[in-house]
Wavefront OBJ file of the C-alpha trace (Angstrom):
o trace
v 110.861 30.220 112.710
v 111.005 33.828 111.699
v 113.293 36.098 113.584
v 112.114 39.643 114.162
v 114.713 42.290 113.727
v 114.318 45.308 115.977
v 116.143 48.556 115.608
v 118.296 49.341 118.537
v 116.747 52.116 120.634
v 118.392 55.491 120.407
v 120.443 56.501 123.353
v 119.177 59.477 125.309
v 122.085 61.710 124.313
v 121.680 60.733 120.628
v 117.954 61.496 120.758
v 118.550 64.877 122.364
v 121.201 65.683 119.786
v 118.828 64.836 116.927
v 116.010 66.892 118.454
v 118.374 69.809 118.892
v 119.451 69.551 115.235
v 115.869 69.499 113.972
v 114.888 72.401 116.240
v 117.828 74.459 115.005
v 116.865 73.808 111.365
v 113.264 74.801 112.046
v 114.364 78.029 113.719
v 116.706 78.811 110.829
v 113.890 78.289 108.305
v 111.588 80.501 110.373
v 114.191 83.249 110.560
v 114.865 82.967 106.828
v 111.143 83.242 106.064
v 110.784 86.232 108.388
v 113.786 87.936 106.774
v 112.334 87.277 103.318
v 109.001 88.829 104.309
v 110.723 91.852 105.858
v 112.824 92.321 102.725
v 109.730 92.125 100.518
v 107.846 94.588 102.715
v 110.687 97.121 102.740
v 111.269 96.852 98.988
v 107.597 97.265 98.151
v 107.119 100.122 100.623
v 110.083 102.003 99.215
v 109.002 101.488 95.598
v 105.423 102.704 96.117
v 104.519 106.290 97.083
v 104.399 106.939 100.807
v 101.601 109.495 100.528
v 99.134 110.599 97.879
v 98.613 114.223 96.822
v 95.271 115.868 97.530
v 93.577 118.964 96.171
v 90.373 120.715 97.211
v 87.486 118.584 96.020
v 89.402 115.300 95.748
v 90.783 112.701 98.145
v 92.765 109.622 97.223
v 93.563 106.377 99.022
v 95.425 103.231 98.036
v 96.125 99.691 99.175
v 98.598 97.004 98.139
v 98.508 93.257 98.901
v 101.651 91.147 98.280
v 101.722 87.948 96.274
v 101.250 84.624 98.033
v 104.000 82.895 96.106
v 107.503 83.722 94.937
v 109.330 86.475 96.787
v 106.105 88.214 97.930
v 107.012 91.284 95.874
v 105.732 91.912 92.430
v 104.978 94.186 89.559
v 101.633 95.684 90.618
v 101.765 99.364 91.457
v 99.799 102.519 92.089
v 101.102 106.066 91.807
v 99.883 109.634 92.136
v 101.681 112.912 91.514
v 101.143 116.539 90.552
v 101.537 117.661 86.957
v 103.143 120.971 85.917
v 99.749 122.524 85.038
v 98.362 121.885 88.545
v 96.335 118.804 87.658
v 96.903 115.414 89.253
v 98.039 112.194 87.599
v 97.107 108.729 88.844
v 98.306 105.401 87.512
v 97.734 101.755 88.319
v 99.561 98.955 86.575
v 100.667 95.355 86.538
v 104.019 94.032 85.324
v 104.242 90.456 84.110
v 105.407 88.208 86.956
v 105.990 88.783 90.662
v 109.676 88.574 91.438
v 112.639 90.906 91.819
v 112.891 91.452 88.063
v 109.211 92.407 87.852
v 109.569 94.772 90.816
v 112.592 96.457 89.214
v 110.758 96.835 85.903
v 107.786 98.293 87.765
v 110.069 100.949 89.237
v 111.385 101.804 85.776
v 107.864 102.207 84.400
v 106.802 104.488 87.250
v 109.864 106.671 86.700
v 109.196 106.679 82.956
v 105.572 107.724 83.401
v 106.535 110.567 85.726
v 109.309 111.760 83.431
v 107.090 111.777 80.332
v 104.171 113.417 82.195
v 106.429 116.361 83.014
v 106.297 117.288 79.323
v 102.763 116.314 78.333
v 99.582 115.977 80.363
v 97.702 114.012 77.685
v 97.223 110.478 79.113
v 97.368 108.843 75.691
v 100.630 110.542 74.817
v 102.062 109.713 78.246
v 101.417 106.016 77.636
v 102.646 106.180 74.042
v 105.969 107.816 74.922
v 106.467 105.522 77.905
v 105.804 102.535 75.658
v 108.448 103.714 73.197
v 110.884 104.171 76.060
v 110.281 100.616 77.276
v 110.617 99.218 73.748
v 114.017 100.896 73.426
v 115.156 99.138 76.619
v 114.432 95.706 75.077
v 114.020 94.069 78.489
v 111.575 91.383 77.385
v 108.859 92.274 79.917
v 105.542 94.004 79.424
v 103.012 95.759 81.637
v 99.379 96.794 81.617
v 98.529 100.264 82.875
v 95.733 102.773 83.363
v 96.689 106.451 83.452
v 94.263 109.120 84.658
v 94.519 112.920 84.732
v 92.218 114.894 87.036
v 91.682 118.631 86.538
v 90.684 120.122 89.921
v 89.469 123.315 88.239
v 86.857 121.668 86.027
v 86.463 118.228 87.599
v 87.227 116.694 84.219
v 88.878 113.288 84.107
v 90.946 112.089 81.146
v 91.866 108.423 80.999
v 93.875 106.061 78.800
v 94.713 102.430 79.325
v 97.226 99.977 77.971
v 95.757 96.487 78.111
v 94.595 97.046 81.678
v 91.369 96.015 83.413
v 88.520 98.567 83.310
v 87.971 101.326 85.845
v 84.880 101.387 88.077
v 82.892 104.487 89.042
v 79.966 105.151 91.365
v 77.873 108.118 92.487
v 76.385 108.779 95.901
v 72.858 108.305 94.495
v 73.607 104.659 93.709
v 74.464 105.024 90.048
v 77.663 103.396 88.852
v 79.297 101.360 86.164
v 82.327 99.712 84.631
v 84.185 102.001 82.231
v 84.762 99.862 79.146
v 86.507 102.619 77.204
v 88.724 101.835 74.241
v 92.278 100.968 75.159
v 95.575 99.980 73.586
v 98.006 97.077 73.858
v 100.130 96.523 76.977
v 103.248 98.647 77.349
v 106.433 97.157 75.946
v 104.776 95.006 73.268
v 104.349 97.061 70.070
v 106.544 99.991 69.042
v 104.653 103.144 68.109
v 101.402 102.003 69.757
v 98.715 104.614 70.338
v 96.308 104.881 73.254
v 92.902 106.592 72.877
v 91.840 109.107 75.516
v 88.364 109.105 77.067
v 86.787 112.082 78.844
v 84.769 111.638 82.022
v 83.509 113.781 84.865
v 83.697 112.716 88.487
v 80.201 113.031 90.023
v 79.761 115.059 93.191
v 80.701 112.811 96.129
v 81.368 110.094 93.589
v 84.302 107.697 93.393
v 86.585 106.270 90.731
v 88.223 102.939 91.528
v 91.343 101.744 89.725
v 92.540 98.188 90.423
v 94.876 95.494 89.121
v 93.660 92.056 88.081
v 95.044 90.559 91.309
v 92.015 92.130 93.006
v 89.530 90.812 90.482
v 90.318 87.235 89.544
v 91.485 83.983 91.065
v 90.444 80.358 91.466
v 87.148 81.392 93.096
v 85.777 83.605 90.296
v 86.761 85.353 87.026
v 87.490 89.025 86.302
v 83.866 89.803 85.375
v 82.630 88.630 88.787
v 85.424 90.540 90.504
v 84.458 93.744 88.707
v 80.867 93.312 89.846
v 82.073 92.811 93.428
v 84.110 96.022 93.265
v 81.234 97.918 91.650
v 78.843 96.850 94.422
v 81.286 98.030 97.092
v 81.863 101.327 95.262
v 78.120 101.994 94.972
v 77.577 101.259 98.649
v 80.590 103.341 99.707
v 80.365 106.368 97.421
v 80.578 109.518 99.530
v 82.391 107.727 102.377
v 86.048 107.900 103.385
v 88.153 106.727 100.382
v 90.593 105.076 102.781
v 87.846 102.875 104.213
v 86.600 102.111 100.722
v 90.086 101.121 99.511
v 90.454 98.775 102.493
v 87.138 97.094 101.659
v 87.988 96.694 97.983
v 91.391 95.098 98.577
v 89.552 92.440 100.591
v 87.944 91.247 97.333
v 91.365 89.813 96.490
v 90.989 87.467 99.470
v 87.646 86.207 98.130
v 89.103 85.307 94.741
v 91.726 83.003 96.259
v 94.375 84.898 94.293
v 98.108 84.210 94.496
v 99.176 87.342 92.604
v 99.847 90.721 94.163
v 97.116 93.363 93.990
v 96.751 97.142 94.051
v 93.783 99.490 94.583
v 93.569 103.247 94.046
v 90.375 105.095 95.040
v 89.632 108.689 94.051
v 86.771 110.302 95.949
v 85.112 113.638 95.184
v 84.301 115.736 98.253
l 1 2 3 4 5 6 7 8 9 10 11 12 13 14 15 16 17 18 19 20 21 22 23 24 25 26 27 28 29 30 31 32 33 34 35 36 37 38 39 40 41 42 43 44 45 46 47 48 49 50 51 52 53 54 55 56 57 58 59 60 61 62 63 64 65 66 67 68 69 70 71 72 73 74 75 76 77 78 79 80 81 82 83 84 85 86 87 88 89 90 91 92 93 94 95 96 97 98 99 100 101 102 103 104 105 106 107 108 109 110 111 112 113 114 115 116 117 118 119 120 121 122 123 124 125 126 127 128 129 130 131 132 133 134 135 136 137 138 139 140 141 142 143 144 145 146 147 148 149 150 151 152 153 154 155 156 157 158 159 160 161 162 163 164 165 166 167 168 169 170 171 172 173 174 175 176 177 178 179 180 181 182 183 184 185 186 187 188 189 190 191 192 193 194 195 196 197 198 199 200 201 202 203 204 205 206 207 208 209 210 211 212 213 214 215 216 217 218 219 220 221 222 223 224 225 226 227 228 229 230 231 232 233 234 235 236 237 238 239 240 241 242 243 244 245 246 247 248 249 250 251 252 253 254 255 256 257 258 259 260 261 262 263 264 265 266 267 268 269 270
């Protein structure tokens, strides 16, 4: 005959003790996760501008979505600030990785761009000098970036980009497109790199949309499809509140199934 071996039943006090231990561990993990999210939110909020400058004839709005893996902070950024000549500078960029090191490097790049732009308003030269600064730091990271200068007096827009995804524009009459202007290599890769400047003009009631690739690509579809999604939203929303438009565009990141962080900057002519 076979003898069946049965485990002895747990005593009530032992069972309660084990349940209490497991509950305590679950609560500790929940608190740790909540603290991690709060830390990420505070860090990212403090490293990105709290408000965007506005001038007559132009409104700006931005959105940021954290990464879905890692520490939930990353290297994507947007920035906007006034230049000494009265024009406005806007930048959007993406540092390799999404961790504390990437976030710190992102902060260094933003400071570098602002410092260089205090001495020259040429977008290409701003990127070139910032690139040389990053190369001298020898930190081993790189970043893509688009830098835009808007002249409120003439409505002229000067742009330069360093390995970054294209900018999208749209007019209130339904026209629009993807700006495939010539660009340079990412920042922090090649010493002495140059970055061509392209001239544009913001149409009346038109919009310019600057994004990072976290908005555009993911498991669901590639960058090209993401750009078309953003372009369709920009065409439909040209002339509307830039804040509403930015909120709609950042939602494209949800459609891609992305895990990277994402940033959107919308400039709307009034």
